C-alpha positions as MATLAB code, in Angstrom:
seq = 'XXXXXXXXXXXXXXXXXXXXXXXXXXXXXXXXXXXXXXXXXXXXXXXXXXXXXXXXXXXXXXXXXXXXXXXXXXXXXXXXXXXXXXXXXXXXXXXXXXXXXXXXXXXXXXXXXXXXXXXXXXXXXXXXXXXXXXXXXXXXXXXXXXXXXXXXXXXXXXXXXXXXXXXXXXXXXXXXXXXXXXXXXXXXXXXXXXXXXXXXXXXXXXXXXXXXXXXXXXXXXXXXXXXXXXXXXXXXXXXXXXXXXXXXXX';
ca = [
     -32.943   -8.963   39.944;
     -30.668   -9.963   37.056;
     -27.065   -8.837   37.442;
     -24.456   -8.417   34.746;
     -21.000   -9.368   35.928;
     -17.889   -7.213   35.819;
     -14.626   -8.363   34.252;
     -13.203   -8.964   37.750;
     -16.208  -11.046   38.791;
     -15.977  -13.136   35.635;
     -12.255  -13.716   36.200;
     -13.004  -15.066   39.689;
     -15.755  -17.291   38.299;
     -13.347  -18.539   35.626;
     -10.848  -19.525   38.321;
     -13.605  -21.445   40.110;
     -14.569  -23.034   36.806;
     -10.999  -24.154   36.166;
     -10.894  -25.864   39.555;
     -14.288  -27.441   38.988;
     -13.016  -28.886   35.689;
      -9.970  -30.321   37.479;
     -12.311  -31.914   40.014;
     -14.491  -33.527   37.340;
     -11.419  -34.891   35.599;
     -10.315  -36.517   38.854;
     -13.806  -37.945   39.370;
     -13.719  -39.432   35.854;
     -10.673  -41.466   36.898;
     -12.524  -42.786   39.955;
     -15.716  -43.956   38.260;
     -15.845  -47.759   38.159;
     -18.009  -50.559   39.505;
     -17.636  -50.877   43.267;
     -17.000  -47.236   44.138;
     -19.597  -45.425   46.224;
     -20.929  -41.947   45.628;
     -20.122  -41.177   49.270;
     -16.451  -41.831   48.474;
     -16.723  -39.352   45.601;
     -18.372  -36.793   47.898;
     -15.562  -37.122   50.452;
     -12.939  -36.827   47.727;
     -14.515  -33.661   46.315;
     -14.677  -31.919   49.671;
     -11.032  -32.781   50.421;
      -9.829  -31.884   46.910;
     -11.512  -28.480   47.025;
     -10.146  -27.771   50.492;
      -6.603  -28.514   49.307;
      -7.094  -25.878   46.609;
      -8.545  -23.239   48.926;
     -12.141  -23.731   47.771;
     -15.419  -24.926   49.252;
     -18.456  -26.829   47.922;
     -21.013  -24.039   47.754;
     -24.066  -26.273   47.746;
     -23.201  -27.881   51.103;
     -25.518  -26.163   53.552;
     -27.504  -24.422   50.795;
     -31.114  -24.582   52.026;
     -29.908  -27.338   54.328;
     -28.432  -29.591   51.633;
     -25.934  -31.811   53.513;
     -23.351  -32.864   50.915;
     -20.581  -31.464   48.709;
     -22.052  -32.996   45.543;
     -25.299  -34.260   44.149;
     -24.933  -37.815   42.852;
     -27.931  -38.992   40.836;
     -27.972  -42.634   39.711;
     -30.000  -44.115   36.844;
     -33.642  -42.976   37.309;
     -32.687  -40.108   39.627;
     -33.010  -36.868   37.680;
     -31.189  -34.535   40.056;
     -30.240  -33.804   43.675;
     -29.425  -37.412   44.483;
     -27.802  -37.874   47.896;
     -24.356  -39.516   48.005;
     -24.580  -42.912   49.695;
     -22.623  -45.997   50.688;
     -24.250  -48.266   48.097;
     -21.681  -49.391   45.514;
     -22.149  -48.400   41.891;
     -22.702  -51.389   39.604;
     -21.522  -52.169   36.102;
     -23.987  -50.551   33.695;
     -25.081  -47.763   36.033;
     -25.146  -44.126   34.997;
     -24.313  -41.470   37.599;
     -24.561  -37.697   37.321;
     -22.238  -35.721   39.589;
     -23.263  -32.079   40.039;
     -21.342  -29.538   42.110;
     -20.845  -25.834   42.708;
     -17.353  -24.581   43.541;
     -16.705  -21.412   45.535;
     -13.157  -20.116   45.092;
     -12.514  -16.744   46.700;
     -16.147  -15.766   46.187;
     -16.272  -16.789   42.530;
     -18.815  -19.525   41.740;
     -18.967  -22.149   39.006;
     -21.538  -24.915   38.523;
     -21.245  -28.015   36.349;
     -22.794  -31.485   36.158;
     -21.529  -34.478   34.198;
     -23.020  -37.924   33.614;
     -20.600  -40.836   33.849;
     -20.943  -44.388   32.565;
     -20.043  -46.970   35.203;
     -18.314  -49.788   33.358;
     -20.295  -50.986   30.348;
     -23.553  -49.092   29.786;
     -26.033  -50.471   27.247;
     -26.515  -48.842   23.855;
     -29.705  -47.009   24.834;
     -27.948  -45.541   27.873;
     -24.960  -44.476   25.794;
     -27.291  -42.800   23.317;
     -29.122  -40.997   26.121;
     -25.813  -39.625   27.373;
     -24.700  -38.572   23.878;
     -27.967  -36.812   23.100;
     -28.030  -35.050   26.466;
     -24.498  -33.729   26.012;
     -25.211  -32.641   22.442;
     -28.410  -30.910   23.557;
     -26.365  -28.891   26.061;
     -24.102  -27.608   23.290;
     -27.067  -26.867   21.027;
     -28.450  -24.742   23.843;
     -25.111  -23.023   24.349;
     -25.001  -22.101   20.659;
     -28.108  -19.981   21.249;
     -26.617  -18.139   24.256;
     -25.860  -15.057   22.199;
     -26.278  -11.359   22.921;
     -29.702  -10.365   21.580;
     -31.172  -13.865   21.571;
     -33.922  -14.779   24.011;
     -34.080  -17.449   26.698;
     -36.680  -19.333   24.672;
     -34.140  -19.817   21.884;
     -31.984  -21.901   24.244;
     -34.820  -24.121   25.414;
     -36.250  -24.544   21.943;
     -32.933  -25.747   20.532;
     -32.556  -28.300   23.336;
     -36.134  -29.555   23.216;
     -36.284  -29.853   19.442;
     -33.113  -31.906   19.240;
     -33.791  -34.182   22.231;
     -37.350  -34.969   21.206;
     -36.335  -35.639   17.607;
     -33.929  -38.242   19.019;
     -36.746  -39.960   20.916;
     -36.085  -38.642   24.421;
     -37.942  -36.245   26.719;
     -36.931  -33.003   28.431;
     -37.486  -32.493   32.152;
     -39.675  -29.439   32.806;
     -39.514  -29.198   36.599;
     -35.874  -28.078   36.911;
     -34.124  -25.352   34.957;
     -30.850  -23.576   34.482;
     -30.388  -20.270   36.264;
     -28.332  -17.184   36.769;
     -25.339  -17.623   39.061;
     -22.991  -15.401   41.083;
     -22.642  -14.202   43.764;
     -25.172  -16.812   44.965;
     -25.970  -20.251   43.529;
     -29.432  -19.640   42.114;
     -30.340  -16.260   40.694;
     -32.649  -14.930   38.026;
     -33.245  -15.635   35.245;
     -34.549  -19.183   35.053;
     -33.343  -20.987   31.923;
     -35.885  -23.647   30.857;
     -34.663  -26.425   28.578;
     -37.873  -26.341   26.549;
     -39.909  -23.583   24.989;
     -40.537  -21.441   21.963;
     -38.019  -19.427   19.933;
     -37.946  -15.640   20.273;
     -39.767  -15.782   23.618;
     -38.640  -14.727   27.064;
     -35.984  -12.408   28.381;
     -33.401  -11.059   25.968;
     -29.807  -12.070   26.730;
     -27.339   -9.275   27.427;
     -23.573   -9.055   27.618;
     -22.209   -9.839   31.072;
     -24.998  -12.178   32.151;
     -23.742  -15.474   33.621;
     -26.100  -18.451   33.445;
     -26.133  -22.214   33.686;
     -27.527  -24.423   30.959;
     -28.143  -27.903   32.337;
     -30.597  -30.073   30.388;
     -31.934  -33.155   32.128;
     -33.058  -35.631   29.484;
     -35.065  -38.801   30.173;
     -35.366  -42.003   28.177;
     -39.060  -42.249   29.092;
     -41.578  -39.703   30.354;
     -40.370  -36.228   31.325;
     -42.350  -35.972   34.553;
     -40.630  -36.283   37.928;
     -41.541  -37.372   41.441;
     -39.873  -36.409   44.703;
     -38.249  -38.805   47.160;
     -39.083  -38.676   50.865;
     -35.880  -36.663   51.508;
     -37.595  -33.748   49.710;
     -34.497  -33.227   47.562;
     -34.047  -36.099   45.122;
     -36.199  -36.061   41.993;
     -36.590  -39.197   39.907;
     -38.503  -40.253   36.811;
     -42.085  -41.443   37.231;
     -41.552  -44.546   35.080;
     -38.109  -45.702   36.319;
     -36.546  -44.637   33.029;
     -33.000  -43.338   33.232;
     -32.048  -39.675   33.176;
     -28.840  -37.901   32.144;
     -27.623  -34.345   32.693;
     -24.756  -32.184   31.497;
     -24.270  -28.624   32.686;
     -21.963  -25.715   32.003;
     -21.670  -22.214   33.428;
     -21.776  -19.700   30.569;
     -20.950  -16.003   30.200;
     -22.897  -14.072   27.563;
     -20.272  -12.043   25.663;
     -20.289   -9.919   22.534;
     -18.062  -12.574   20.942;
     -20.425  -15.448   21.738;
     -20.899  -17.747   24.727;
     -17.881  -18.261   26.986;
     -17.929  -21.626   28.793;
     -16.341  -21.214   32.228;
     -16.442  -24.981   32.905;
     -15.106  -26.197   29.561;
     -13.397  -29.595   29.946;
     -11.811  -29.391   26.479;
      -9.466  -26.461   27.078;
];
């Protein structure tokens, strides 16, 4: 069932989004060669607790950590670990914040030290594809319009779009209908209505789009060892256009 959120629900989700943005900004200061993703995970859990919030994905379907930390060829759901990040790595940190029952979800890819030009371009295109998708998140548009905008841009830039993982509705639980693919045809799929809250979270690969699953049954990685990047925002569909609850530029 697809729910449309009330003003009060959206206000609570905005508060969670504001805290999530604060958390990402603190993480950005921490990213450097030598840090471990387990250190970031511990920081996030402590930081949220200090602000009266919890990491919603910890315990979700048995997931054991506060964040997902996906490095280089890991597409999503990477486990935090004690291995140090190296100069030139790329790491995506994805988290869901629960503040007083309001949820917000956002992922960001970070360059660790000096990333090569191809990696920088992958990150730039992935971020831009997110915003091209958000532009289509308008009342009356269809879900396919979002995916088509992302796919067209990313593929024109020489990259591929992951098919196996999608955006989704959110609130009051993490994953709700509808699914939001990052590929597809314009004017196809469910029509977007005011009050819907969704995530748009393109995962873009430098090589093939296909994924394979690690033995932990959570972490997906590229089939050809190519790198992957991801940027994600939580969006409200409003009559005045898309409202980004996790906007880092406010």
